[in-house]
C-alpha positions in Angstrom: -24.8 2.9 59.9 -23.5 0.3 57.4 -21.7 1.5 54.4 -23.7 1.6 51.2 -22.3 -0.5 48.3 -23.6 0.4 44.8 -22.8 -2.1 42.1 -21.5 0.0 39.1 -23.4 -2.2 36.6 -26.6 -1.7 38.4 -25.9 2.0 38.6 -25.4 2.2 34.8 -28.6 0.3 34.3 -30.4 2.7 36.6 -28.9 5.7 34.7 -30.2 4.4 31.3 -33.6 3.5 32.7 -33.9 7.0 34.2 -32.7 8.7 31.0 -35.1 6.8 28.7 -38.0 6.7 31.1 -38.9 3.1 30.1 -37.7 -0.3 31.0 -38.3 -1.5 27.4 -36.2 1.2 25.9 -33.4 0.7 28.4 -33.4 -3.1 27.8 -32.8 -2.5 24.1 -30.0 0.0 24.7 -28.3 -2.3 27.3 -28.8 -5.5 25.3 -30.6 -7.0 28.3 -34.0 -8.6 28.7 -36.7 -6.5 30.4 -36.9 -8.9 33.4 -33.1 -8.6 33.8 -33.3 -4.8 33.8 -36.2 -4.8 36.3 -34.3 -7.2 38.5 -31.2 -5.0 38.5 -33.3 -1.9 39.4 -35.0 -3.8 42.3 -31.7 -5.0 43.6 -30.3 -1.5 43.5 -33.3 -0.2 45.4 -32.8 -2.9 48.0 -29.1 -1.9 48.3 -30.2 1.7 48.8 -32.9 0.8 51.2 -35.6 2.8 49.4 -37.4 3.2 46.1 -35.7 5.2 43.4 -38.4 5.2 40.7 -42.1 5.9 40.5 -43.8 3.4 38.2 -46.5 4.8 36.0 -48.7 3.5 33.1 -46.4 5.3 30.6 -43.1 4.2 32.1 -41.0 5.3 35.1 -39.8 8.6 36.6 -37.4 9.5 39.4 -38.5 10.2 42.9 -36.5 12.5 45.2 -33.9 9.8 46.2 -33.7 8.7 42.5 -32.9 12.3 41.4 -30.0 12.4 43.9 -28.6 9.1 42.7 -29.1 9.9 39.1 -27.0 13.1 39.4 -24.1 11.0 40.7 -24.7 8.3 38.0 -24.5 11.0 35.3 -21.3 12.4 36.8 -19.7 8.9 37.0 -20.7 8.2 33.4 -19.2 11.6 32.3 -15.9 10.7 34.2 -15.7 7.4 32.3 -16.2 9.3 29.0 -13.5 11.7 30.0 -11.2 8.7 30.8 -11.8 7.3 27.4 -11.1 10.6 25.8 -7.8 11.0 27.8 -6.7 7.5 26.7 -7.6 8.3 23.1 -5.9 11.7 23.2 -2.7 10.3 21.7 -4.6 8.2 19.1 -4.5 9.4 15.5 -7.9 9.1 13.8 -7.9 9.1 10.0 -10.5 8.7 7.4 -14.0 10.2 7.5 -16.2 11.3 10.4 -19.7 11.0 9.0 -22.8 12.2 11.0 -26.2 13.8 10.3 -28.1 16.5 12.2 -31.4 18.1 11.9 -31.2 21.7 10.8 -31.5 23.5 14.2 -28.8 21.6 15.9 -26.7 21.5 12.7 -26.6 25.3 12.8 -26.5 26.0 16.5 -24.7 23.0 18.2 -22.7 20.9 15.8 -20.2 23.5 14.6 -18.9 24.2 18.1 -18.5 20.5 18.8 -16.7 19.9 15.6 -14.3 22.8 16.2 -13.3 21.5 19.6 -13.0 17.9 18.4 -10.9 18.6 15.3 -8.3 20.5 17.3 -6.9 17.1 18.4 -8.0 15.1 15.3 -6.8 17.2 12.4 -6.3 14.2 10.0 -10.0 13.6 9.8 -12.3 14.5 6.9 -15.9 15.5 8.0 -19.1 14.8 6.2 -22.1 16.4 7.9 -25.5 15.6 6.3 -28.2 18.1 7.2 -32.0 17.4 6.9 -35.1 17.4 9.0 -35.5 14.9 11.8 -37.4 12.3 9.6 -34.6 12.4 7.1 -31.8 12.0 9.7 -33.5 8.9 11.1 -33.9 7.5 7.6 -30.2 8.0 6.8 -29.2 6.3 10.1 -31.5 3.4 9.4 -30.1 3.0 5.9 -26.5 3.0 7.3 -25.6 6.2 5.4 -24.3 7.7 8.6 -23.4 6.0 12.0 -24.5 8.9 14.2 -27.2 11.5 14.2 -28.4 14.5 16.4 -32.1 15.3 16.2 -34.8 17.4 17.9 -38.4 16.7 18.9 -40.2 13.4 19.3 -38.4 11.0 17.0 -38.9 7.3 16.5 -37.5 4.8 14.0 -37.1 1.0 14.0 -33.7 -0.1 15.2 -32.8 3.5 16.4 -32.4 4.5 20.0 -32.3 8.0 21.3 -30.0 9.3 24.0 -31.1 12.7 25.5 -28.4 15.3 25.1 -29.6 18.9 25.7 -32.7 20.5 27.0 -34.3 23.2 24.8 -37.4 25.3 24.6 -39.3 26.9 21.7 -40.2 30.5 22.4 -42.3 33.0 20.5 -40.2 35.7 18.9 -40.6 38.8 16.7 -38.2 41.3 15.2 -37.4 44.1 17.7 -38.1 46.6 14.8 -41.3 44.7 13.7 -44.9 45.9 13.9 -45.6 47.6 17.2 -48.8 45.6 17.8 -46.9 42.3 17.6 -44.4 43.5 20.2 -47.3 44.0 22.6 -48.6 40.4 22.3 -49.1 39.0 25.8 -52.0 36.5 25.5 -52.9 33.3 23.6 -55.8 35.2 22.1 -53.5 37.8 20.6 -51.2 35.1 19.3 -54.1 33.5 17.3 -54.5 36.7 15.3 -51.0 37.1 13.8 -49.3 35.2 11.0 -47.1 32.4 12.3 -43.9 31.0 10.6 -43.8 27.2 10.5 -41.2 24.5 9.6 -42.1 21.9 7.0 -43.7 18.5 7.7 -41.1 16.0 8.9 -39.3 18.6 10.9 -38.8 17.8 14.6 -39.5 21.4 15.5 -42.8 21.3 13.4 -43.9 18.1 15.3 -43.3 19.6 18.7 -44.9 22.9 17.7 -48.0 21.2 16.1 -48.7 19.3 19.4 -48.1 22.3 21.7 -50.2 24.9 19.7 -53.1 22.4 19.4 -53.0 21.8 23.1 -52.9 25.6 23.8 -55.8 26.2 21.4 -53.7 28.6 19.3 -53.6 26.7 16.0 -54.6 23.3 14.4 -51.8 23.5 11.9 -51.0 26.4 9.5 -53.9 28.7 8.5 -54.4 31.5 6.0 -51.6 34.1 6.2 -49.1 31.7 7.8 -45.8 30.7 6.1 -44.1 27.3 5.9 -40.3 27.5 5.4 -37.8 24.8 5.0 -35.1 25.7 7.6 -34.6 27.6 10.8 -32.4 30.1 9.1 -35.1 30.9 6.5 -37.6 31.4 9.4 -35.1 33.7 11.2 -34.7 35.8 8.0 -38.5 36.0 7.7 -38.8 37.2 11.4 -36.1 39.8 10.7 -38.2 41.1 7.7 -41.3 41.4 9.9 -43.2 38.6 8.1 -44.6 37.0 11.2 -44.2 35.5 14.7 -42.0 32.4 15.0 -41.5 29.8 17.7 -37.9 29.0 17.7 -35.3 27.2 19.7 -33.6 29.3 22.4 -30.3 27.7 21.2 -30.9 29.0 17.7 -31.6 32.6 18.5 -28.9 33.3 21.1 -27.1 35.6 18.7 -30.2 37.6 17.7 -31.3 38.0 21.4 -27.8 39.1 22.5 -27.7 41.7 19.7 -31.2 42.9 20.4 -32.5 42.0 17.0 -35.3 39.6 18.3 -37.6 40.0 21.2 -39.2 37.0 23.1 -42.9 37.5 23.7 -43.9 36.7 27.3 -47.1 34.7 26.7 -48.4 33.2 30.0 -49.2 29.5 29.7 -47.2 28.9 26.5 -44.2 26.9 27.4 -42.8 24.4 24.9 -39.9 22.4 26.3 -38.2 19.7 24.2 -34.8 18.0 24.0 -32.0 17.4 21.5 -31.0 13.8 21.4 -28.4 11.6 19.8 -29.8 9.1 17.4 -27.8 5.9 17.6 -28.0 2.4 16.2 -28.4 -0.4 18.7 -24.7 -0.9 19.0 -22.5 2.0 20.2 -20.7 3.6 17.2 -17.0 2.9 16.9 -14.1 4.7 15.2 -14.3 8.4 14.5 -18.0 8.5 15.2 -17.6 6.8 18.6 -14.8 9.2 19.5 -16.8 12.2 18.5 -19.8 11.0 20.5 -17.6 10.5 23.6 -16.2 14.0 23.1 -19.6 15.5 22.8 -20.9 13.8 25.9 -18.0 15.2 27.9 -17.9 18.7 26.4 -20.3 21.6 27.2 -21.8 22.9 23.9 -20.6 26.3 22.8 -23.2 29.0 22.1 -22.5 30.7 18.8 -22.8 34.5 18.4 
């Protein structure tokens, strides 16, 4: 059997196409035309002797062979990031690290990343802007920050998204809350209790709106529901027994481990989503670029 040669440039193109799920999005990220991206994918498939992607009306998705190759492509990309970090380890970064994050990731993910990054870059000042997803994208578009981390389905002109972490919104109540809420096991029961919502413009709110409409639970907030401006405010309201909330698993790790919150097992209600880096067309440089490479290569730390 002849040895398989995989061109690294084609492999990276394949990785970006698989990550974005669209040729058009990959072409913008790679600064290539769509025909050039398509040609590279077809040549890679010819080199491998089999298709790697399934074409659909909404974009592309990996087939079985594509998933195998994508795993290696991700690992190679991670190794290159580690190499860049190793080279930069002796570099002294000064000035300001500016970034923005939506509230859930600002509370649950960013502090651990900053702590590990600043151990080797103590000369840096940090400016973290916190808002909802819509605000973070606006700040990035305005040039107020060079890097953002957002949740939900986000779009903005001139901004590209790079998937970072998988997440899931789960229904939770206080473990010491009303007994009838602790017994909720169906969609019908979930319709009858007050729900706690984020404000309009929140990535969590956008994902939740779509999922609850599809499940037939809610068409937006109704009488008795509460709308609150941050994940921390919602968690406090849950603790006070004010309603049921659908919150990020990343954001409630501490409450679950301490037994303060209980996840309600509601069959048929699964709300997956992702946290993504929001980036300008060009890769950020300086402190923001170094922080991004560090984050790509460093497993996030769950906070207590």
